[in-house]
C-alpha positions in Angstrom: 35.8 -36.6 -2.1 36.5 -32.9 -3.1 34.5 -30.0 -1.0 31.2 -29.9 -1.6 31.1 -26.2 -1.7 33.0 -26.7 -5.2 30.3 -28.8 -6.7 28.7 -27.4 -10.0 25.0 -26.2 -9.4 24.1 -27.7 -12.8 24.7 -31.0 -11.4 23.3 -30.6 -8.3 20.1 -29.0 -10.5 19.8 -32.2 -12.4 20.3 -34.7 -9.4 17.6 -32.7 -7.2 14.9 -33.0 -10.3 15.7 -36.6 -10.8 15.5 -37.4 -6.9 12.3 -35.6 -6.5 10.5 -37.5 -9.5 12.5 -40.7 -9.0 13.2 -41.3 -12.8 15.8 -40.1 -15.0 13.5 -40.1 -17.9 11.2 -37.8 -16.1 13.5 -35.7 -15.2 14.8 -35.4 -18.5 11.5 -34.2 -19.5 10.9 -32.0 -16.8 14.4 -30.3 -17.6 14.0 -30.1 -21.4 17.5 -32.3 -22.0 18.1 -35.8 -23.1 17.9 -38.8 -20.5 21.7 -39.2 -21.4 22.5 -35.7 -20.1 20.6 -36.8 -16.7 22.6 -40.1 -16.9 25.8 -38.2 -17.0 25.0 -35.5 -14.7 24.3 -38.2 -12.0 27.3 -40.2 -13.0 29.5 -36.8 -12.8 28.1 -36.2 -9.1 28.4 -39.4 -7.9 32.4 -39.4 -8.9 32.6 -35.5 -7.5 31.2 -37.0 -3.8 32.9 -40.2 -4.1 29.6 -41.8 -3.2 26.6 -43.9 -4.8 23.7 -41.4 -4.8 20.8 -43.9 -6.3 19.6 -47.4 -5.8 17.3 -48.8 -9.1 14.3 -50.6 -7.1 11.2 -51.7 -9.2 12.1 -49.6 -12.0 12.3 -46.6 -9.7 15.5 -44.6 -8.4 15.5 -44.3 -4.5 18.2 -42.5 -2.8 20.9 -43.9 -0.5 21.7 -42.5 2.8 24.5 -40.3 1.0 22.1 -39.4 -1.9 19.7 -38.2 1.1 22.5 -36.0 2.8 23.2 -34.6 -0.8 19.7 -33.7 -1.6 19.0 -32.0 1.7 22.0 -29.9 1.0 20.7 -28.9 -2.4 17.4 -28.2 -0.9 19.1 -25.6 1.3 21.0 -24.0 -1.8 18.2 -23.8 -4.0 16.0 -22.5 -1.5 18.3 -19.8 -0.4 18.9 -19.0 -4.3 14.9 -18.7 -4.7 14.8 -16.7 -1.8 17.6 -14.2 -2.9 15.7 -14.3 -6.5 12.6 -13.0 -4.5 14.6 -9.8 -3.0 16.2 -9.2 -6.2 12.9 -8.9 -7.9 11.5 -6.5 -5.2 14.9 -4.6 -5.4 14.8 -4.5 -9.3 11.0 -3.3 -9.0 12.2 -0.2 -6.8 15.2 0.8 -9.1 13.1 0.7 -12.5 10.3 1.8 -10.8 7.1 1.0 -8.6 5.3 2.5 -6.1 2.4 1.3 -4.3 0.1 3.5 -2.2 -3.2 3.0 -0.2 -5.4 5.7 0.6 -9.0 6.3 1.2 -10.9 8.1 -1.9 -11.1 11.3 0.0 -7.2 11.8 0.5 -6.7 11.0 -3.0 -9.2 13.4 -4.1 -8.2 16.5 -1.7 -4.0 16.0 -1.2 -2.8 13.1 -3.4 -3.9 14.0 -6.7 -2.0 17.1 -7.4 1.1 15.1 -5.8 0.6 12.3 -7.9 0.5 14.3 -10.9 3.8 16.5 -9.8 5.9 12.9 -9.2 4.5 11.6 -12.8 6.1 14.8 -14.3 9.4 13.9 -12.3 9.7 10.2 -12.7 7.4 9.4 -15.5 9.0 6.0 -15.7 7.5 4.7 -12.1 4.5 2.3 -12.3 2.2 3.9 -9.3 -0.3 1.2 -8.1 -3.4 2.9 -6.1 -5.4 0.6 -3.6 -8.6 2.6 -2.9 -9.8 1.5 0.4 -12.2 3.8 2.8 -12.2 1.6 6.0 -9.5 2.2 8.7 -9.0 -1.6 9.7 -8.4 -2.9 6.1 -6.4 -0.1 5.1 -4.1 -0.9 8.1 -4.0 -4.4 7.1 -2.7 -3.6 3.6 0.3 -2.1 4.8 1.2 -4.7 7.6 0.9 -7.5 5.2 3.3 -5.7 2.6 0.6 -5.1 0.0 1.5 -1.4 -0.2 4.8 0.6 0.4 2.7 3.8 1.9 -0.3 4.4 3.5 -2.3 7.8 3.4 -4.6 8.9 6.2 -6.8 11.6 7.9 -7.0 10.7 11.5 -8.3 13.0 14.2 -6.4 10.8 16.7 -3.2 12.8 18.2 -1.6 9.6 19.4 0.3 7.2 17.0 -2.3 4.7 15.2 0.2 1.7 15.4 3.3 1.5 17.0 4.5 -1.0 14.7 4.5 1.5 12.1 6.2 4.8 11.5 4.1 8.0 10.8 5.0 10.7 8.9 2.7 13.7 9.4 2.3 15.5 6.2 0.1 18.3 7.6 -3.0 19.1 9.3 -6.6 19.7 8.3 -9.7 21.3 10.2 -13.3 19.9 9.7 -15.3 22.6 8.2 -18.0 23.5 5.9 -18.0 25.7 2.6 -20.6 26.7 0.1 -21.7 27.9 -3.4 -21.1 31.5 -3.7 -24.1 31.3 -6.4 -26.1 30.0 -3.8 -24.9 31.0 -0.4 -22.7 34.0 -1.4 -24.5 36.3 1.3 -22.7 34.2 4.2 -19.2 34.7 3.0 -17.1 37.0 5.3 -19.5 36.4 7.9 -18.6 34.3 11.1 -21.1 32.0 11.9 -22.2 30.1 15.2 -22.9 26.5 15.5 -26.4 27.7 16.1 -26.5 29.3 12.8 -24.9 26.6 10.9 -27.4 24.0 12.6 -30.4 26.0 10.8 -28.7 25.6 7.4 -29.2 22.5 5.0 -25.7 20.5 4.8 -24.6 18.2 2.1 -22.3 15.4 4.3 -20.9 11.7 3.9 -23.1 9.1 5.2 -22.6 7.9 8.8 -19.5 5.9 9.8 -16.8 8.5 8.7 -14.5 10.5 10.9 -16.1 14.0 9.3 -19.8 12.7 10.1 -19.0 11.3 13.4 -16.8 14.3 14.5 -19.1 17.1 13.3 -22.2 15.4 15.0 -20.1 15.0 18.1 -19.2 18.4 18.3 -22.9 19.8 17.5 -24.3 17.3 20.0 -21.9 18.8 22.9 -23.6 22.3 22.3 -27.0 20.7 22.4 -27.5 20.9 18.4 -27.9 19.1 15.2 -27.1 18.6 11.9 -29.9 19.7 9.4 -28.8 17.1 7.0 -30.4 17.7 3.6 -28.3 15.0 1.6 -25.9 12.2 2.3 -23.3 11.2 0.0 -21.0 8.3 -0.7 -17.9 10.5 -1.4 -16.5 14.3 -0.9 -16.7 14.5 -5.1 -20.6 14.3 -4.6 -20.6 16.4 -1.4 -19.1 19.0 -3.7 -21.6 18.8 -6.4 -24.4 18.8 -4.5 -23.0 21.6 -2.6 -22.3 23.7 -6.3 -25.8 22.8 -7.2 -27.2 24.7 -3.9 -29.0 21.6 -1.8 -26.9 23.0 1.0 -23.4 23.8 2.6 -20.9 21.6 2.2 -19.2 19.7 5.2 -15.7 18.0 5.0 -11.9 18.7 5.7 -10.1 21.6 4.8 -6.3 21.2 4.4 -4.6 23.9 6.2 -0.9 25.3 4.8 1.2 24.3 3.8 -0.5 21.6 2.0 -1.5 23.2 -1.2 -5.0 22.1 -2.8 -6.4 23.3 -6.1 -8.5 26.4 -5.8 -12.0 26.1 -6.6 -13.4 29.7 -7.3 -17.1 28.7 -7.2 -16.8 27.7 -3.6 -16.0 29.3 0.0 -14.8 28.3 3.1 -17.4 29.3 5.9 -16.0 31.0 8.8 -17.0 29.4 12.2 -16.8 30.2 16.1 -15.6 28.5 17.7 -13.4 26.9 15.6 -14.2 23.3 14.8 -11.7 20.3 15.5 -8.6 19.4 13.5 -6.8 16.4 13.0 -3.9 15.3 11.2 -2.8 14.1 7.6 -0.3 11.3 7.8 1.8 8.9 5.8 2.6 5.4 7.3 5.0 2.6 6.6 6.3 -0.2 8.2 9.4 0.0 10.4 10.8 -3.4 9.7 11.3 -2.8 6.0 13.5 -0.6 4.2 11.3 2.1 2.4 11.6 1.9 -1.6 13.6 4.8 -2.9 10.3 6.0 -4.9 8.5 6.1 -2.0 10.7 8.3 -0.6 10.9 10.6 -3.3 7.3 10.8 -3.3 7.4 11.7 0.5 9.9 14.2 0.0 7.6 16.3 -2.5 5.2 17.4 0.6 8.3 19.1 2.5 9.5 20.7 -1.0 
């Protein structure tokens, strides 16, 4: 018997399919070859191993003890090859260009869109797949289950969100208010107290997000309440209602060195005492190698 490590994989492939379907005719049909080719492959493998691999019973092939041993080996080999192919697919995707990002819509709108445009100019061959999710736990699950490479969040929490994930701090933001120059221009340059702000109509996201929760808590600590005039689903709507004069807008205001596009028709209100701050973070799994495309994209925030 020759060493099984020297066996022709094509012989094992034909033998494996024959063992799976129990018929040379069926194996030939599945493999798109002739029955004669299957018969010769099985005979060649039996000659190579020096063992009879099949018995014919009731017009169906059954494995001998030696055949079962060879099939077990074949299954291990092809399982390993299939696993290797999956790994190669991931590596090929990384080299040819795939970047999978998850984020809430607010992050996409405020800090990611300019960076994505910059990235596309540098690496136009890279396919970018965005998954938008506004709820914290589903966002984290996207990353834990390897459906995204990078997760971008804004969080007021100073501690790690998940010890099994790597956090990369991109910068900081402060909760704040902004207004339309056309409708609230008289407030520009003034420093407003929380009490003065509580007397102004506010355009703000609906309850259940960090911005709303944090600001309501801050005002409640001072014995005050926000005077909400319009509740919105996204920051895009918050800005549009603010531009239209429905009230002053509330949201996250990135701090340097994060760059955002200037909006000349809006200005930031100055507040005393300063409102709470938080972090913009990028998260990725610590047990997987970060794709090269993700590394390049993250490096942009430091440039």
